[in-house]
OpenMM code with the backbone's topology and positions (N, CA, C; nanometers):
from openmm import Vec3, app, unit

residues = "MET LEU LYS ARG ARG PRO LEU SER LEU GLY ILE TYR LYS ASN MET GLN VAL ASN LYS PHE PRO GLY SER ILE ALA GLY LYS LEU GLY CYS ARG VAL GLY SER ALA LEU ILE ILE THR LEU LEU LEU SER CYS TRP GLN GLY SER ALA TYR ILE LEU VAL PRO GLN HIS TRP ASN ASP THR GLU PHE LEU VAL GLU ILE ARG PRO GLY ALA PRO THR ARG GLY MET ASN GLU PHE VAL ILE VAL ALA THR ASP VAL LYS GLY VAL PRO GLY TYR GLU TYR VAL VAL SER ILE ARG MET ASN GLU GLU ASP LYS TRP GLN GLN MET ILE GLN ASP GLY HIS SER GLY VAL TYR ARG ARG ALA ILE ALA VAL ASP ASP PRO GLU ASN GLY VAL LEU SER VAL GLN LEU LYS HIS LYS ARG ASP ALA ASP LYS GLN THR GLY LEU ASN PHE PRO LEU ALA LYS HIS VAL GLN LYS PRO".split()
positions = [
    Vec3(9.9760, 15.3712, 11.6716),
    Vec3(10.0513, 15.3184, 11.6050),
    Vec3(10.1691, 15.2514, 11.6879),
    Vec3(10.2258, 15.1392, 11.6857),
    Vec3(10.2987, 15.0966, 11.7793),
    Vec3(10.4856, 15.1403, 11.7170),
    Vec3(10.5136, 15.1271, 11.8174),
    Vec3(10.6886, 15.1849, 11.7637),
    Vec3(10.7654, 15.0456, 11.7671),
    Vec3(10.8512, 15.0360, 11.6971),
    Vec3(10.8919, 14.9318, 11.7111),
    Vec3(11.0792, 14.9669, 11.7818),
    Vec3(11.1235, 14.8832, 11.8982),
    Vec3(11.2169, 14.9090, 11.9723),
    Vec3(11.3205, 14.8247, 11.8851),
    Vec3(11.4666, 14.8945, 11.8687),
    Vec3(11.5390, 14.8247, 11.8677),
    Vec3(11.5880, 14.6337, 11.9587),
    Vec3(11.6234, 14.5592, 11.8589),
    Vec3(11.6653, 14.4536, 11.9175),
    Vec3(11.7604, 14.4585, 12.0629),
    Vec3(11.7146, 14.4743, 12.1851),
    Vec3(11.8716, 14.4097, 12.2732),
    Vec3(11.8899, 14.3419, 12.3464),
    Vec3(11.9844, 14.3316, 12.3983),
    Vec3(12.0678, 14.1960, 12.4344),
    Vec3(12.0649, 14.1974, 12.6231),
    Vec3(12.0239, 14.3516, 12.6535),
    Vec3(12.0272, 14.3773, 12.7726),
    Vec3(11.9718, 14.2676, 12.8295),
    Vec3(11.8398, 14.1851, 12.8287),
    Vec3(11.8133, 14.0955, 12.9643),
    Vec3(11.8705, 13.9646, 12.9163),
    Vec3(11.9664, 13.9591, 12.8674),
    Vec3(12.0534, 13.8012, 12.8397),
    Vec3(12.1856, 13.8852, 12.9353),
    Vec3(12.2298, 14.0128, 12.9220),
    Vec3(12.3319, 14.0248, 12.9821),
    Vec3(12.3636, 13.9743, 13.1924),
    Vec3(12.2429, 13.9482, 13.2756),
    Vec3(12.2674, 13.8314, 13.3567),
    Vec3(12.2527, 13.6799, 13.3927),
    Vec3(12.2265, 13.6586, 13.2608),
    Vec3(12.2193, 13.5447, 13.2586),
    Vec3(12.3652, 13.4752, 13.2611),
    Vec3(12.3216, 13.3410, 13.3635),
    Vec3(12.4829, 13.2679, 13.3938),
    Vec3(12.4714, 13.1431, 13.2705),
    Vec3(12.5191, 13.1382, 13.1470),
    Vec3(12.5044, 12.9635, 13.1223),
    Vec3(12.5780, 12.8611, 13.1882),
    Vec3(12.7248, 12.8626, 13.2225),
    Vec3(12.7720, 12.7462, 13.2627),
    Vec3(12.8335, 12.8253, 13.4079),
    Vec3(12.7724, 12.7943, 13.5335),
    Vec3(12.8301, 12.8644, 13.6541),
    Vec3(12.9177, 12.8163, 13.6887),
    Vec3(12.9771, 12.7044, 13.6074),
    Vec3(13.1511, 12.6148, 13.6983),
    Vec3(13.2445, 12.5825, 13.5463),
    Vec3(13.2544, 12.7602, 13.4744),
    Vec3(13.3737, 12.7360, 13.3926),
    Vec3(13.4839, 12.6716, 13.3703),
    Vec3(13.5100, 12.5261, 13.3213),
    Vec3(13.6640, 12.4885, 13.3430),
    Vec3(13.7031, 12.4117, 13.5012),
    Vec3(13.5944, 12.4740, 13.6273),
    Vec3(13.5651, 12.4140, 13.7073),
    Vec3(13.5690, 12.2292, 13.7011),
    Vec3(13.6361, 12.1545, 13.7846),
    Vec3(13.6333, 12.0259, 13.8118),
    Vec3(13.4976, 11.9505, 13.8240),
    Vec3(13.3785, 12.0686, 13.9026),
    Vec3(13.2410, 12.0114, 13.9612),
    Vec3(13.1724, 12.0052, 13.7679),
    Vec3(13.1583, 12.1102, 13.6933),
    Vec3(13.1263, 12.1133, 13.5221),
    Vec3(13.1326, 12.0005, 13.4756),
    Vec3(13.3208, 11.9538, 13.4815),
    Vec3(13.3697, 11.8858, 13.3889),
    Vec3(13.2941, 11.6910, 13.4418),
    Vec3(13.3292, 11.7096, 13.5939),
    Vec3(13.2782, 11.5266, 13.6280),
    Vec3(13.1290, 11.5700, 13.6141),
    Vec3(13.0270, 11.6381, 13.5940),
    Vec3(12.8922, 11.6163, 13.5854),
    Vec3(12.9086, 11.5710, 13.4431),
    Vec3(12.9376, 11.6530, 13.3231),
    Vec3(12.9160, 11.6110, 13.2326),
    Vec3(12.9633, 11.4376, 13.2142),
    Vec3(13.1025, 11.3868, 13.2254),
    Vec3(13.1412, 11.2930, 13.2528),
    Vec3(13.0353, 11.1935, 13.3132),
    Vec3(13.0239, 11.2319, 13.4252),
    Vec3(12.9259, 11.1324, 13.4997),
    Vec3(12.7670, 11.0897, 13.4096),
    Vec3(12.7507, 11.1911, 13.3398),
    Vec3(12.6040, 11.1475, 13.2715),
    Vec3(12.6011, 11.1340, 13.1637),
    Vec3(12.7517, 11.1345, 13.0613),
    Vec3(12.7770, 11.0897, 12.9608),
    Vec3(12.8215, 10.9595, 12.9842),
    Vec3(12.8888, 10.8533, 13.0782),
    Vec3(12.8843, 10.7379, 13.1667),
    Vec3(12.7725, 10.7005, 13.2130),
    Vec3(12.6712, 10.7444, 13.2695),
    Vec3(12.5160, 10.6927, 13.2566),
    Vec3(12.5126, 10.6664, 13.1309),
    Vec3(12.4602, 10.7481, 13.0616),
    Vec3(12.3858, 10.7256, 12.9304),
    Vec3(12.3976, 10.6356, 12.8461),
    Vec3(12.6067, 10.6320, 12.7752),
    Vec3(12.5974, 10.4860, 12.7963),
    Vec3(12.5894, 10.3593, 12.8894),
    Vec3(12.5983, 10.3447, 12.9641),
    Vec3(12.5850, 10.2156, 12.9954),
    Vec3(12.4596, 10.2121, 13.0168),
    Vec3(12.3345, 10.3154, 13.0537),
    Vec3(12.1802, 10.2723, 13.0504),
    Vec3(12.2103, 10.2060, 12.8471),
    Vec3(12.2283, 10.2594, 12.7322),
    Vec3(12.2411, 10.2101, 12.5766),
    Vec3(12.2735, 10.0705, 12.5831),
    Vec3(12.3933, 10.0609, 12.6455),
    Vec3(12.4766, 9.9606, 12.6494),
    Vec3(12.3879, 9.8097, 12.7396),
    Vec3(12.2988, 9.8346, 12.8450),
    Vec3(12.2203, 9.7602, 12.8985),
    Vec3(12.1469, 9.6757, 12.8451),
    Vec3(12.0765, 9.7935, 12.7524),
    Vec3(11.9486, 9.7625, 12.6622),
    Vec3(11.9810, 9.7086, 12.5494),
    Vec3(12.0987, 9.7221, 12.4814),
    Vec3(12.1773, 9.6774, 12.3765),
    Vec3(12.2106, 9.4991, 12.4344),
    Vec3(12.2490, 9.4946, 12.4734),
    Vec3(12.3789, 9.3451, 12.4760),
    Vec3(12.2717, 9.2567, 12.4701),
    Vec3(12.2591, 9.1255, 12.4207),
    Vec3(12.2158, 8.9702, 12.4008),
    Vec3(12.0579, 9.0250, 12.3386),
    Vec3(12.0467, 9.1193, 12.2507),
    Vec3(11.9372, 9.1812, 12.2359),
    Vec3(11.9075, 9.1077, 12.0416),
    Vec3(12.0087, 9.0547, 12.0128),
    Vec3(11.9960, 8.9707, 11.8859),
    Vec3(12.0327, 8.8115, 11.8619),
    Vec3(12.0124, 8.7874, 11.7835),
    Vec3(11.9919, 8.6238, 11.7950),
    Vec3(12.0906, 8.6315, 11.6045),
    Vec3(12.2074, 8.6110, 11.6332),
    Vec3(12.2429, 8.6221, 11.5191),
    Vec3(12.3175, 8.4863, 11.4179),
    Vec3(12.2759, 8.4675, 11.3078),
    Vec3(12.3023, 8.3507, 11.2464),
    Vec3(12.4312, 8.3495, 11.1894),
    Vec3(12.4366, 8.2376, 11.1165),
    Vec3(12.5945, 8.2139, 11.0415),
    Vec3(12.6104, 8.2726, 10.9102),
    Vec3(12.6877, 8.3475, 10.9407),
    Vec3(12.6673, 8.4891, 10.8023),
    Vec3(12.6989, 8.3847, 10.7314),
    Vec3(12.7119, 8.4533, 10.5720),
    Vec3(12.7194, 8.3653, 10.4296),
    Vec3(12.7716, 8.4803, 10.3832),
    Vec3(12.8371, 8.4482, 10.2391),
    Vec3(12.9326, 8.5350, 10.1502),
    Vec3(12.8844, 8.4723, 10.0005),
    Vec3(12.8708, 8.6163, 9.9258),
    Vec3(12.8234, 8.6691, 9.7997),
    Vec3(12.8773, 8.7368, 9.7254),
    Vec3(12.9680, 8.7139, 9.6002),
    Vec3(12.9804, 8.8338, 9.5323),
    Vec3(13.1322, 8.9428, 9.6311),
    Vec3(13.2126, 8.8614, 9.7117),
    Vec3(13.2582, 8.9123, 9.7881),
    Vec3(13.2073, 9.0008, 9.9009),
    Vec3(13.0843, 8.9637, 9.8965),
    Vec3(13.0610, 9.0353, 10.0222),
    Vec3(12.9840, 8.9640, 10.1487),
    Vec3(12.9610, 8.9755, 10.2492),
    Vec3(12.9359, 8.9140, 10.3736),
    Vec3(12.7674, 8.9623, 10.4094),
    Vec3(12.7114, 8.8694, 10.4200),
    Vec3(12.5665, 8.8500, 10.4438),
    Vec3(12.5296, 8.7997, 10.5929),
    Vec3(12.4912, 8.8570, 10.6840),
    Vec3(12.5108, 8.8387, 10.8505),
    Vec3(12.3271, 8.8535, 10.8944),
    Vec3(12.2849, 8.8145, 10.9366),
    Vec3(12.1241, 8.8251, 10.9184),
    Vec3(12.1419, 8.7634, 11.1268),
    Vec3(12.0541, 8.8997, 11.1935),
    Vec3(11.9780, 8.9445, 11.2820),
    Vec3(11.8768, 8.8775, 11.2867),
    Vec3(11.8080, 8.8581, 11.4496),
    Vec3(11.6574, 8.8265, 11.4538),
    Vec3(11.6517, 8.9156, 11.5940),
    Vec3(11.5849, 8.9673, 11.5741),
    Vec3(11.5133, 9.1005, 11.6783),
    Vec3(11.3980, 9.0945, 11.7838),
    Vec3(11.3433, 9.0692, 11.8441),
    Vec3(11.4875, 9.0783, 11.9954),
    Vec3(11.5450, 8.9861, 12.0572),
    Vec3(11.5724, 8.8688, 12.0135),
    Vec3(11.5908, 8.7590, 12.0619),
    Vec3(11.6189, 8.6508, 11.9508),
    Vec3(11.6043, 8.5243, 11.9991),
    Vec3(11.5631, 8.4130, 11.9475),
    Vec3(11.4472, 8.4405, 11.8511),
    Vec3(11.4498, 8.2914, 11.7647),
    Vec3(11.3228, 8.3312, 11.6780),
    Vec3(11.2214, 8.2647, 11.7418),
    Vec3(11.0614, 8.3185, 11.7327),
    Vec3(10.9501, 8.2641, 11.8250),
    Vec3(10.8451, 8.2791, 11.7063),
    Vec3(10.7652, 8.1673, 11.7789),
    Vec3(10.6109, 8.1759, 11.6245),
    Vec3(10.5450, 8.2788, 11.6414),
    Vec3(10.5464, 8.3540, 11.5339),
    Vec3(10.4520, 8.4985, 11.5139),
    Vec3(10.5492, 8.6357, 11.4748),
    Vec3(10.5079, 8.7123, 11.4500),
    Vec3(10.5942, 8.8131, 11.4210),
    Vec3(10.7208, 8.8228, 11.4440),
    Vec3(10.8280, 8.8849, 11.3897),
    Vec3(10.9938, 8.8460, 11.3785),
    Vec3(11.0971, 8.9398, 11.3250),
    Vec3(11.1611, 9.0239, 11.3689),
    Vec3(11.2760, 9.1437, 11.2870),
    Vec3(11.3122, 9.0612, 11.2688),
    Vec3(11.3731, 9.0641, 11.0946),
    Vec3(11.4971, 9.0169, 11.0631),
    Vec3(11.5701, 9.1750, 10.9970),
    Vec3(11.7595, 9.1284, 11.0355),
    Vec3(11.8011, 9.2550, 11.0037),
    Vec3(11.9279, 9.1693, 10.9603),
    Vec3(11.9634, 9.2326, 10.7687),
    Vec3(12.1060, 9.2043, 10.7190),
    Vec3(12.1359, 9.2762, 10.6802),
    Vec3(12.2436, 9.2624, 10.7561),
    Vec3(12.3942, 9.3808, 10.7346),
    Vec3(12.5269, 9.3091, 10.6315),
    Vec3(12.5171, 9.3732, 10.5124),
    Vec3(12.5762, 9.3877, 10.4223),
    Vec3(12.7522, 9.4518, 10.4112),
    Vec3(12.8258, 9.3266, 10.3776),
    Vec3(12.9687, 9.4739, 10.3759),
    Vec3(13.0022, 9.3692, 10.3488),
    Vec3(13.0948, 9.4547, 10.2430),
    Vec3(13.1884, 9.3307, 10.1489),
    Vec3(13.3922, 9.3017, 10.2155),
    Vec3(13.3911, 9.2518, 10.1492),
    Vec3(13.5538, 9.2112, 10.1689),
    Vec3(13.6983, 9.3660, 10.2946),
    Vec3(13.6238, 9.4563, 10.2421),
    Vec3(13.6867, 9.5389, 10.3145),
    Vec3(13.6327, 9.6177, 10.4066),
    Vec3(13.4862, 9.5818, 10.4223),
    Vec3(13.4135, 9.6439, 10.5203),
    Vec3(13.3765, 9.7524, 10.4605),
    Vec3(13.3664, 9.8058, 10.3618),
    Vec3(13.2771, 9.8972, 10.2813),
    Vec3(13.1150, 9.7951, 10.2717),
    Vec3(12.9766, 9.9039, 10.3569),
    Vec3(12.8270, 9.8486, 10.3297),
    Vec3(12.7701, 9.7908, 10.1959),
    Vec3(12.7352, 9.7436, 10.1877),
    Vec3(12.6931, 9.6633, 10.0674),
    Vec3(12.5558, 9.7232, 10.0334),
    Vec3(12.5446, 9.8372, 9.9766),
    Vec3(12.4369, 9.8982, 9.9852),
    Vec3(12.3309, 9.9205, 9.8168),
    Vec3(12.3954, 9.8379, 9.7723),
    Vec3(12.3625, 9.8399, 9.6152),
    Vec3(12.2708, 9.6869, 9.5565),
    Vec3(12.2121, 9.6552, 9.6735),
    Vec3(12.1061, 9.5564, 9.6664),
    Vec3(12.0097, 9.5730, 9.7084),
    Vec3(11.9268, 9.4926, 9.6116),
    Vec3(11.7483, 9.4969, 9.6640),
    Vec3(11.7084, 9.3695, 9.7375),
    Vec3(11.6914, 9.3716, 9.8548),
    Vec3(11.6952, 9.1786, 9.9300),
    Vec3(11.5647, 9.1955, 9.9674),
    Vec3(11.4943, 9.0580, 9.9489),
    Vec3(11.3868, 8.9911, 10.0067),
    Vec3(11.4093, 8.9019, 10.0366),
    Vec3(11.3125, 8.8720, 10.1681),
    Vec3(11.3265, 8.7221, 10.1951),
    Vec3(11.1557, 8.7098, 10.2241),
    Vec3(11.1781, 8.5934, 10.2601),
    Vec3(11.0491, 8.5171, 10.2452),
    Vec3(11.0500, 8.3380, 10.4007),
    Vec3(10.9591, 8.3030, 10.4168),
    Vec3(11.0185, 8.2021, 10.5169),
    Vec3(10.9712, 8.0918, 10.4526),
    Vec3(10.8634, 8.0903, 10.3424),
    Vec3(10.7959, 7.9359, 10.3091),
    Vec3(10.8347, 7.9415, 10.1745),
    Vec3(10.8526, 7.8426, 10.1038),
    Vec3(10.8854, 7.8429, 9.9495),
    Vec3(10.7157, 7.8953, 9.9079),
    Vec3(10.6150, 7.8867, 9.9630),
    Vec3(10.4579, 7.9280, 9.8838),
    Vec3(10.4620, 8.0657, 9.9508),
    Vec3(10.5523, 8.1109, 10.0483),
    Vec3(10.4920, 8.2565, 10.0763),
    Vec3(10.5308, 8.4088, 9.9808),
    Vec3(10.5276, 8.4964, 9.9836),
    Vec3(10.5163, 8.5590, 9.8517),
    Vec3(10.6631, 8.6538, 9.9262),
    Vec3(10.8135, 8.6898, 9.8237),
    Vec3(10.9314, 8.7772, 9.8571),
    Vec3(10.8600, 8.8792, 9.9293),
    Vec3(10.9285, 8.9334, 10.0422),
    Vec3(10.9126, 9.0270, 10.0981),
    Vec3(10.9799, 9.1725, 10.0797),
    Vec3(11.0234, 9.2286, 10.0189),
    Vec3(11.1518, 9.3557, 10.0053),
    Vec3(11.1593, 9.3947, 10.1289),
    Vec3(11.2773, 9.4290, 10.1615),
    Vec3(11.3156, 9.4714, 10.3145),
    Vec3(11.3624, 9.6171, 10.2965),
    Vec3(11.3332, 9.6437, 10.3835),
    Vec3(11.3696, 9.8061, 10.3805),
    Vec3(11.5345, 9.8602, 10.4001),
    Vec3(11.5806, 9.8966, 10.3291),
    Vec3(11.7388, 10.0035, 10.3519),
    Vec3(11.7215, 10.0739, 10.4218),
    Vec3(11.8607, 10.0454, 10.4949),
    Vec3(11.8547, 10.2423, 10.5922),
    Vec3(11.9318, 10.2519, 10.5498),
    Vec3(11.9308, 10.3643, 10.4294),
    Vec3(12.0645, 10.4458, 10.3365),
    Vec3(12.1166, 10.4067, 10.2810),
    Vec3(12.2691, 10.4190, 10.3082),
    Vec3(12.3806, 10.3928, 10.2382),
    Vec3(12.4691, 10.2820, 10.3430),
    Vec3(12.4117, 10.2425, 10.4770),
    Vec3(12.4652, 10.1594, 10.4840),
    Vec3(12.4770, 10.0374, 10.5093),
    Vec3(12.4222, 9.9476, 10.4146),
    Vec3(12.4305, 9.8300, 10.4260),
    Vec3(12.3639, 9.7461, 10.5520),
    Vec3(12.2486, 9.8079, 10.5702),
    Vec3(12.1232, 9.7272, 10.7232),
    Vec3(12.0011, 9.7302, 10.6058),
    Vec3(11.9497, 9.6401, 10.6091),
    Vec3(11.8315, 9.6149, 10.5713),
    Vec3(11.7003, 9.5531, 10.6955),
    Vec3(11.6011, 9.5920, 10.7058),
    Vec3(11.5459, 9.5396, 10.8060),
    Vec3(11.3456, 9.4902, 10.7159),
    Vec3(11.2931, 9.3858, 10.7686),
    Vec3(11.2073, 9.4058, 10.7612),
    Vec3(11.1712, 9.2979, 10.8965),
    Vec3(10.9859, 9.2682, 10.8535),
    Vec3(10.9467, 9.1710, 10.9742),
    Vec3(10.8564, 9.0656, 10.9816),
    Vec3(10.8700, 8.9470, 10.9757),
    Vec3(10.7798, 8.8507, 10.8493),
    Vec3(10.7144, 8.7458, 10.9650),
    Vec3(10.6394, 8.6708, 10.9376),
    Vec3(10.6124, 8.5729, 11.0357),
    Vec3(10.7078, 8.4439, 11.0308),
    Vec3(10.6749, 8.3464, 11.2009),
    Vec3(10.7575, 8.2724, 11.1651),
    Vec3(10.6835, 8.1721, 11.1974),
    Vec3(10.6261, 8.0711, 11.1383),
    Vec3(10.5710, 7.8810, 11.1591),
    Vec3(10.6348, 7.8421, 11.2589),
    Vec3(10.7297, 7.8151, 11.2586),
    Vec3(10.8514, 7.7435, 11.2777),
    Vec3(10.9645, 7.7401, 11.3072),
    Vec3(10.9609, 7.7849, 11.4369),
    Vec3(11.1319, 7.8593, 11.4907),
    Vec3(11.2324, 7.7435, 11.4884),
    Vec3(11.2350, 7.6416, 11.5188),
    Vec3(11.2810, 7.5301, 11.5320),
    Vec3(11.3676, 7.4926, 11.3977),
    Vec3(11.2995, 7.4825, 11.2658),
    Vec3(11.3241, 7.3599, 11.2200),
    Vec3(11.2956, 7.5480, 11.0759),
    Vec3(11.2439, 7.6310, 11.1095),
    Vec3(11.2810, 7.7208, 10.9629),
    Vec3(11.4143, 7.7779, 10.9017),
    Vec3(11.3525, 7.8133, 10.7765),
    Vec3(11.4417, 7.8462, 10.7330),
    Vec3(11.4585, 7.9607, 10.6429),
    Vec3(11.5002, 8.0850, 10.6797),
    Vec3(11.4870, 8.2246, 10.6085),
    Vec3(11.5194, 8.2186, 10.4611),
    Vec3(11.4618, 8.1996, 10.3753),
    Vec3(11.5069, 8.2267, 10.2116),
    Vec3(11.5315, 8.4119, 10.1741),
    Vec3(11.6938, 8.3917, 10.1341),
    Vec3(11.6942, 8.6190, 10.1229),
    Vec3(11.7583, 8.5370, 9.9687),
    Vec3(11.6521, 8.6869, 9.8599),
    Vec3(11.6709, 8.6926, 9.7393),
    Vec3(11.7567, 8.8104, 9.8030),
    Vec3(11.9053, 8.7768, 9.7328),
    Vec3(11.9587, 8.9188, 9.6628),
    Vec3(11.9604, 8.9587, 9.5037),
    Vec3(11.9053, 9.0898, 9.4419),
    Vec3(11.9456, 9.1553, 9.3230),
    Vec3(12.0684, 9.2748, 9.3610),
    Vec3(12.1094, 9.2258, 9.2686),
    Vec3(12.2111, 9.3720, 9.2135),
    Vec3(12.1333, 9.5249, 9.2056),
    Vec3(12.1263, 9.6424, 9.2239),
    Vec3(12.0962, 9.7181, 9.2154),
    Vec3(12.1236, 9.7506, 9.0157),
    Vec3(12.2401, 9.7806, 8.9914),
    Vec3(12.3244, 9.8168, 8.8599),
    Vec3(12.2595, 9.7197, 8.7498),
    Vec3(12.3294, 9.6113, 8.8093),
    Vec3(12.3848, 9.5065, 8.7237),
    Vec3(12.2630, 9.3740, 8.7279),
    Vec3(12.1227, 9.3595, 8.6653),
    Vec3(12.0134, 9.3116, 8.6935),
    Vec3(12.0514, 9.1147, 8.6740),
    Vec3(12.1582, 9.0841, 8.5698),
    Vec3(12.2220, 8.9074, 8.6028),
    Vec3(12.2602, 8.9035, 8.7295),
    Vec3(12.2887, 8.9709, 8.8157),
    Vec3(12.3719, 8.9790, 8.9325),
    Vec3(12.2680, 8.9183, 9.0389),
    Vec3(12.1885, 8.7609, 9.0533),
    Vec3(12.0911, 8.7605, 9.2024),
    Vec3(12.1538, 8.6096, 9.1897),
    Vec3(12.0821, 8.5832, 9.3143),
    Vec3(12.1219, 8.4741, 9.3803),
    Vec3(11.9830, 8.4600, 9.5666),
    Vec3(12.0229, 8.3304, 9.5450),
    Vec3(11.9373, 8.3304, 9.6813),
    Vec3(11.9863, 8.2832, 9.7727),
    Vec3(12.0188, 8.2645, 9.9507),
    Vec3(12.0856, 8.2545, 9.9886),
    Vec3(11.9866, 8.1629, 10.1454),
    Vec3(11.9979, 8.0630, 10.2309),
    Vec3(11.9257, 8.0434, 10.2950),
    Vec3(12.0152, 8.0233, 10.3759),
    Vec3(11.9124, 8.0702, 10.5072),
    Vec3(11.9928, 8.0408, 10.6645),
    Vec3(11.8769, 7.9738, 10.7830),
    Vec3(11.9077, 7.8706, 10.7734),
    Vec3(11.8687, 7.8353, 10.8872),
    Vec3(11.8560, 7.8621, 11.0427),
    Vec3(11.7303, 7.9184, 11.1021),
    Vec3(11.7021, 7.9465, 11.2438),
    Vec3(11.7876, 7.8855, 11.3518),
    Vec3(11.7775, 7.7897, 11.3122),
    Vec3(11.8888, 7.6833, 11.4350),
    Vec3(12.0288, 7.7460, 11.4791),
    Vec3(12.0922, 7.7638, 11.3122),
    Vec3(12.2137, 7.7308, 11.2985),
    Vec3(12.2558, 7.8936, 11.3535),
    Vec3(12.3317, 7.9242, 11.4583),
    Vec3(12.2969, 8.0580, 11.4900),
    Vec3(12.4625, 8.1078, 11.5373),
    Vec3(12.5107, 8.2213, 11.5442),
    Vec3(12.6248, 8.2324, 11.6229),
    Vec3(12.6625, 8.2585, 11.7665),
    Vec3(12.5253, 8.3233, 11.8120),
    Vec3(12.5757, 8.3894, 11.9233),
    Vec3(12.3458, 8.3529, 11.9886),
    Vec3(12.3476, 8.3768, 12.1085),
    Vec3(12.2995, 8.3255, 12.1735),
    Vec3(12.1781, 8.4566, 12.3026),
    Vec3(12.1058, 8.5062, 12.2682),
    Vec3(12.0991, 8.6378, 12.3335),
    Vec3(12.1616, 8.5957, 12.4971),
] * unit.nanometer
topology = app.Topology()
chain = topology.addChain("A")
for resn in residues:
    res = topology.addResidue(resn, chain)
    for name in ("N", "CA", "C"):
        topology.addAtom(name, app.Element.getBySymbol(name[0]), res)
């Protein structure tokens, strides 16, 4: 029969978790590592979105980003960011998009209560295309509208 021994922390008593507690070398290493990670993230992010001219409805601004850059023929990811006049995320909408009047509406995926909606759809004509956005308020069924975002009218090029 096996005997159970009580747990002992003796195996940990010789381990050092931080060799330089409070020293300049320990702090410098952490700061350099943090700066490197932030620099890498920013270099990947800069210029990666093509932002269309924002539009307003119901005291909410709707900004459309196209990723990874300027729209191209084929699949493009569209990200819609909704914020009200106070900067509060507009998460109370059901948002659908389409590129042509003949296409079916494609409901966007909402990222929690952040006011961010995303969906990838096909673009046939990136120069003359118009993204149609259908907005429906979740709590008030009478509040709904459509917005049109011409792909050629942008705020920032990558």
